[in-house]
C-alpha positions in Angstrom: -31.0 1.6 19.6 -29.5 -1.3 21.6 -26.4 -1.8 22.5 -24.3 -4.9 20.9 -20.9 -6.4 21.4 -18.5 -6.2 18.2 -15.6 -8.4 17.7 -13.4 -6.4 15.3 -11.0 -9.4 13.7 -7.6 -7.0 13.0 -6.6 -3.7 14.3 -5.1 -2.3 11.3 -6.3 1.2 10.5 -9.7 0.7 8.9 -10.8 -1.4 12.1 -9.4 1.4 14.1 -11.7 3.8 12.5 -14.5 1.3 12.9 -13.9 0.8 16.5 -13.5 4.7 17.3 -16.6 6.2 15.5 -18.8 2.7 16.8 -21.6 3.6 19.8 -21.0 -0.3 20.4 -18.6 -2.2 22.8 -15.8 -3.1 20.4 -13.0 -5.7 21.1 -10.2 -5.4 18.6 -8.6 -8.9 18.5 -5.2 -8.0 16.9 -2.7 -11.4 16.3 0.1 -8.9 16.7 1.8 -7.4 19.8 0.1 -3.5 18.7 -1.9 -2.5 16.4 -1.4 -1.0 13.3 -1.2 -3.4 10.5 0.3 -2.2 7.2 0.1 1.3 8.7 3.1 0.2 11.5 6.3 2.0 12.1 9.3 0.9 13.1 11.8 2.5 15.9 15.0 1.6 15.8 18.7 3.3 16.8 17.1 7.0 16.4 15.5 5.5 13.2 11.7 6.2 12.4 10.1 4.6 9.0 7.5 2.9 8.1 7.8 -0.8 8.0 5.0 -1.8 5.5 6.2 0.9 2.3 5.7 4.7 2.8 2.4 5.9 3.3 1.8 9.2 3.2 -1.2 11.3 4.1 -3.5 12.9 0.8 -7.0 12.4 -0.1 -9.4 13.8 -2.6 -12.2 13.4 0.1 -11.7 16.4 2.0 -14.0 15.7 4.6 -11.6 12.4 5.8 -8.5 14.6 4.9 -9.3 16.8 7.9 -10.7 14.4 10.3 -7.1 12.5 9.5 -5.2 15.9 10.2 -7.3 16.7 13.4 -6.6 13.5 14.8 -2.6 14.4 15.1 -2.5 18.1 14.7 -0.6 19.3 17.2 2.1 16.6 15.5 1.7 17.2 11.6 3.2 18.8 8.9 2.6 19.2 5.3 5.4 18.4 2.4 5.7 18.7 -1.0 6.7 15.1 -3.1 10.3 14.8 -5.1 9.6 11.2 -6.4 12.1 10.3 -9.2 12.5 7.5 -11.8 15.6 6.0 -12.3 15.9 5.7 -16.5 18.9 4.6 -18.2 21.5 5.9 -15.1 19.0 9.1 -15.1 16.5 10.6 -12.7 13.2 11.6 -14.4 11.1 14.0 -13.2 8.1 11.4 -11.6 5.5 10.9 -13.4 7.0 9.9 -16.6 5.1 11.9 -18.6 6.5 14.9 -16.2 10.1 14.1 -17.2 10.8 13.9 -20.7 12.4 16.5 -21.0 15.2 14.7 -20.1 15.0 12.3 -22.5 17.3 12.3 -25.3 15.9 13.8 -28.5 15.3 10.3 -30.6 13.8 9.6 -27.1 11.9 12.4 -27.1 10.1 12.6 -30.0 9.2 8.7 -30.2 7.1 9.4 -26.5 5.3 12.6 -28.1 5.0 10.6 -31.3 3.6 7.4 -29.6 1.0 9.4 -27.3 -0.5 11.7 -29.5 -0.2 9.5 -33.1 -1.6 5.8 -30.4 -2.0 3.7 -33.4 -3.3 1.2 -30.3 -6.4 3.3 -30.0 -7.4 1.4 -32.6 -8.8 -2.3 -30.8 -10.5 -1.5 -27.3 -8.2 -2.7 -24.3 -9.1 -6.5 -22.8 -6.5 -6.2 -20.1 -4.4 -3.9 -17.8 -1.4 -4.7 -21.0 -3.6 -3.1 -24.0 -4.6 -0.5 -21.5 -1.5 1.0 -21.0 -0.6 1.0 -24.6 -4.2 2.0 -25.2 -3.9 5.0 -23.2 0.3 6.0 -23.2 1.4 4.8 -26.3 4.4 2.2 -27.1 7.4 4.1 -25.8 5.8 5.3 -22.5 4.7 1.7 -22.2 7.4 0.1 -23.1 10.2 2.0 -21.5 8.5 2.5 -17.9 5.0 2.0 -17.0 4.8 -1.8 -18.4 7.9 -2.5 -16.7 7.3 -0.9 -13.7 3.8 -2.4 -12.9 4.7 -6.2 -13.6 7.5 -5.6 -10.9 5.3 -4.4 -8.4 1.9 -5.8 -9.3 4.8 -9.5 -9.5 2.3 -10.0 -12.3 2.3 -9.9 -16.4 0.0 -7.1 -17.5 -2.0 -9.5 -19.7 -3.3 -11.5 -16.8 -5.0 -8.5 -15.0 -8.1 -6.7 -15.3 -7.9 -2.9 -15.4 -11.2 -2.0 -13.2 -9.1 -0.6 -10.8 -7.2 2.2 -12.7 -9.0 5.2 -12.5 -8.0 7.5 -10.7 -5.1 5.1 -9.8 -3.3 5.9 -12.9 -4.1 9.3 -13.9 -3.3 9.9 -18.2 -1.7 13.2 -19.1 -3.3 15.3 -22.0 -1.9 15.7 -25.7 -1.1 19.5 -24.3 0.6 18.7 -20.9 2.9 16.2 -22.6 4.2 18.8 -25.4 4.9 21.4 -22.4 7.0 19.0 -20.9 8.9 18.0 -23.8 9.5 21.5 -24.7 10.9 22.4 -21.0 8.0 23.9 -19.4 7.5 22.5 -16.1 4.4 20.3 -15.5 3.0 18.3 -12.8 1.5 15.0 -12.3 -0.6 13.0 -10.3 -1.6 16.6 -8.6 -4.1 15.1 -5.8 -0.6 13.7 -4.0 1.6 16.5 -4.9 1.3 18.1 -1.3 1.1 15.4 1.4 1.0 15.0 5.2 3.1 13.4 7.5 4.1 13.2 11.6 6.4 15.2 12.9 7.2 13.2 15.1 6.4 8.7 15.8 5.9 8.1 11.6 2.5 6.9 9.9 1.7 4.8 13.2 0.6 7.8 14.9 -2.8 7.8 13.1 -3.5 4.7 14.4 -2.4 5.4 17.8 -4.5 8.6 17.8 -7.5 6.4 16.8 -6.8 3.7 19.6 -7.3 6.3 22.3 -10.7 6.5 20.5 -11.5 3.0 20.7 -12.6 0.7 23.6 -11.5 -2.7 24.2 -8.0 -3.9 21.9 -6.6 -7.0 23.0 -3.4 -7.7 21.1 -1.5 -11.0 20.3 -4.7 -13.0 20.5 -3.8 -15.7 18.3 -7.3 -16.9 17.0 -8.4 -20.8 16.5 -11.5 -20.4 16.0 -14.8 -18.9 15.1 -18.0 -20.2 15.8 -21.3 -19.7 16.4 -24.1 -21.0 18.7 -27.7 -19.0 19.4 -27.2 -16.0 17.6 -24.0 -15.3 19.2 -20.9 -15.5 17.8 -17.4 -17.0 19.7 -13.7 -16.0 19.0 -11.5 -18.4 20.1 -7.5 -18.6 20.9 -5.8 -21.0 23.3 -6.2 -19.1 26.6 -9.5 -17.2 25.5 -13.0 -17.1 24.5 -14.6 -13.9 23.2 -18.5 -13.8 23.0 -20.2 -11.4 20.8 -23.4 -10.5 18.8 -21.5 -9.3 15.4 -18.5 -9.7 13.4 -16.7 -7.4 11.6 -13.7 -8.7 10.4 -10.5 -6.8 8.8 -8.6 -9.8 8.2 -7.4 -11.5 4.8 -10.6 -13.6 3.6 -8.3 -16.7 3.2 -7.3 -16.7 7.2 -10.8 -15.6 8.2 -12.9 -18.6 6.0 -9.6 -20.7 7.8 -10.9 -19.8 11.6 -14.5 -20.9 10.6 -16.0 -24.0 10.4 -18.4 -25.4 7.8 -17.3 -23.7 5.4 -18.2 -25.1 1.8 -14.9 -26.6 -0.5 -16.2 -24.2 -3.4 -15.6 -20.9 -1.4 -12.5 -22.1 0.4 -11.4 -23.0 -2.8 -12.1 -19.5 -3.7 -10.4 -17.6 -1.2 -7.1 -19.4 -2.2 -7.3 -18.1 -6.0 -7.7 -14.4 -4.6 -4.1 -13.5 -5.0 -2.2 -11.5 -2.9 1.7 -9.8 -3.3 3.8 -9.8 -0.3 6.7 -7.2 0.4 10.2 -7.2 1.3 11.2 -3.6 2.9 14.9 -4.1 2.9 16.2 -0.9 4.9 19.4 0.9 5.0 21.4 3.5 6.3 24.9 5.2 5.7 26.6 8.5 7.5 25.9 10.9 4.7 26.7 15.1 5.1 25.0 15.5 1.7 21.0 15.9 1.8 19.5 13.4 -0.8 16.4 15.7 -1.6 14.2 13.2 -2.5 11.2 11.6 -1.1 10.7 8.8 -3.4 13.0 7.0 -6.9 11.0 4.2 -8.7 13.2 1.7 -10.8 11.7 0.1 -13.5 14.1 -2.1 -14.8 14.4 -5.8 -13.9 18.6 -5.3 -12.9 16.9 -4.0 -9.8 14.9 -6.2 -7.4 13.3 -3.4 -5.9 11.3 -1.5 -7.4 11.5 1.5 -5.5 12.9 3.5 -2.7 12.4 6.2 -0.1 14.0 8.6 2.3 12.3 8.9 5.7 14.3 12.4 6.1 12.4 13.8 3.6 8.5 12.6 5.2 9.9 14.6 8.6 13.1 15.6 9.9 12.9 13.9 13.0 12.7 10.2 11.4 16.5 10.5 10.8 19.4 11.6 13.2 21.6 13.9 11.0 24.2 13.3 9.2 22.7 9.8 8.4 20.5 8.6 5.3 18.3 5.9 5.7 17.2 4.6 2.7 14.3 1.8 2.9 14.4 -0.8 -0.8 11.0 -2.5 -1.8 10.9 -6.0 -3.2 7.2 -7.1 -4.2 7.6 -10.8 -3.8 5.4 -14.1 -4.0 6.2 -17.7 -2.1 7.8 -19.5 -4.6 9.2 -16.7 -6.8 12.6 -17.6 -5.7 13.1 -14.1 -4.4 10.5 -14.9 -1.3 13.3 -17.6 -0.3 15.8 -15.5 -0.3 17.8 -14.9 2.8 18.3 -11.5 4.6 21.6 -11.3 3.9 21.3 -12.1 0.4 18.7 -9.0 -0.1 20.7 -6.3 2.1 23.8 -7.3 -0.1 22.0 -6.9 -3.6 20.2 -3.5 -2.5 23.7 -2.2 -1.2 25.4 -3.0 -4.3 22.6 -1.8 -6.9 22.2 1.8 -4.9 26.2 2.2 -5.3 25.9 1.4 -8.9 23.3 3.6 -9.0 25.6 6.8 -7.6 22.9 7.7 -5.3 24.6 7.1 -2.4 28.3 8.1 -1.8 29.0 6.5 1.3 29.0 2.5 1.1 29.6 1.5 4.7 26.5 0.3 6.3 26.0 1.7 9.7 22.1 0.0 10.3 20.4 -2.9 8.2 16.9 -4.0 8.5 14.4 -6.1 6.3 10.6 -6.8 7.3 8.5 -9.1 5.4 4.7 -8.1 5.2 3.2 -11.3 4.0 -0.4 -9.3 2.6 0.9 -6.4 1.2 -1.0 -5.7 -2.7 -4.2 -7.3 -3.9 -3.9 -8.6 -7.5 -6.6 -7.8 -9.6 -6.8 -11.1 -12.2 -9.6 -12.2 -14.4 -11.1 -14.0 -11.2 -11.0 -11.8 -8.9 -14.4 -11.4 -9.2 -15.7 -14.4 -9.4 -13.8 -15.5 -6.5 -14.7 -12.2 -4.5 -18.3 -13.1 -4.8 -18.5 -16.3 -3.5 -16.4 -15.4 -0.4 -18.5 -12.0 0.2 -21.7 -13.4 -0.5 -21.2 -16.4 2.0 -19.5 -14.3 4.8 -22.5 -11.7 3.9 -25.0 -14.7 4.9 -22.7 -15.5 8.0 -23.7 -12.1 9.1 -20.3 -10.9 8.8 -19.2 -7.9 8.0 -16.2 -7.2 5.4 -14.4 -4.1 6.2 -10.7 -2.4 4.3 -7.9 -3.7 1.8 -7.5 -7.2 2.6 -11.1 -8.6 4.1 -12.6 -6.9 0.7 -10.0 -7.6 -1.7 -9.2 -3.7 -3.0 -7.0 -1.6 -3.1 -7.4 1.4 -1.0 -5.3 3.6 0.8 -5.1 4.7 4.2 -7.6 7.4 3.8 -10.5 5.6 1.9 -9.7 2.6 4.7 -10.4 5.2 7.4 -13.5 6.1 5.5 -15.2 3.2 4.9 -14.2 2.5 8.8 -16.3 5.3 9.6 -19.7 4.7 7.2 -19.7 1.0 8.3 -19.8 2.5 12.1 -22.1 5.0 10.9 -24.4 2.1 9.4 -23.8 -0.2 12.5 -24.6 2.3 14.8 -28.3 2.5 14.0 -28.9 -1.0 14.4 
């Protein structure tokens, strides 16, 4: 195998995994001042937390799970999930189906009756909304799944395809639901009931461990143009020009096409029609002598802008100083939706008022606050995404550019799958 130079666009976890495994000379090109992408961690005023929403390590792929655990095996612990759903002032066990024993008797009846004698089974689903009703019945869908999913995706469910839900939205059996209803404890989403998390340093520690295995990393590199001459690729910034034989891109498709020359209008238009959500994360800390035991709480109610809150001290005791509690609030947004344009001050005030109303915290005096924005957070699978995605990827494939990761392949994957794909592509190119 003749070694080549590969330019790797983006420094997220899939790019790092690829570069760590590659036998070629790889040059990671990252626009920010550090790598990590969606898996970055913030360390500020003795608080440690992930800024793109909370990350945990779990995987059905035992080989990848072992690989990632071994990356930081001296700095990792195994934790147990304790998630809740905020429903009518109560905290139900997560997932919703596993917490219905705490519902009122009439609610419990409607939940079980709608699930077992589901009239929606008479017609095959045509969209994500139909799929929810088809699999869960009216009560669970109306009360939790539909409002929650429309918050997190910031899209009406009837406008979304459902080809991505297998494995991501597990379905309870009639027996499990009946057990829960009569008070026999059950667990859902068992593949993530126990999870790994770094003891110190936050989720970014996985990225740092991979960085040590990489060849060349260039941060603060603002790409201006990417072009090809005489079978060589050139990646240009205002200050530097990088020459390489191949390109692996992990950056959003729309951004990549904006750097390339001679992109057909229909391809660029297709990339603009690929819908992604942004994420705002508000972090608030309070003094607290009482320990909040939950890892995360889900909020389906529209009254709350945030769809989920999480507590870093339950991922690792080293994330938050003693006598304090830090809460991260996740809000899915899009430019032009009215929320995206709100000021940090407004968002902090809203989160404070709503967390006080929920009675989850008692001390209402903020001792720390921060707001982080992630431009590309969740890809949205509407009914045109396949057509638009294929136009983009076919063009890039013909150019000889390899697409890798969530934003480059436009698929909703967790970090374990991002790592697996990075290692797989490295092995593929290692023999070329």
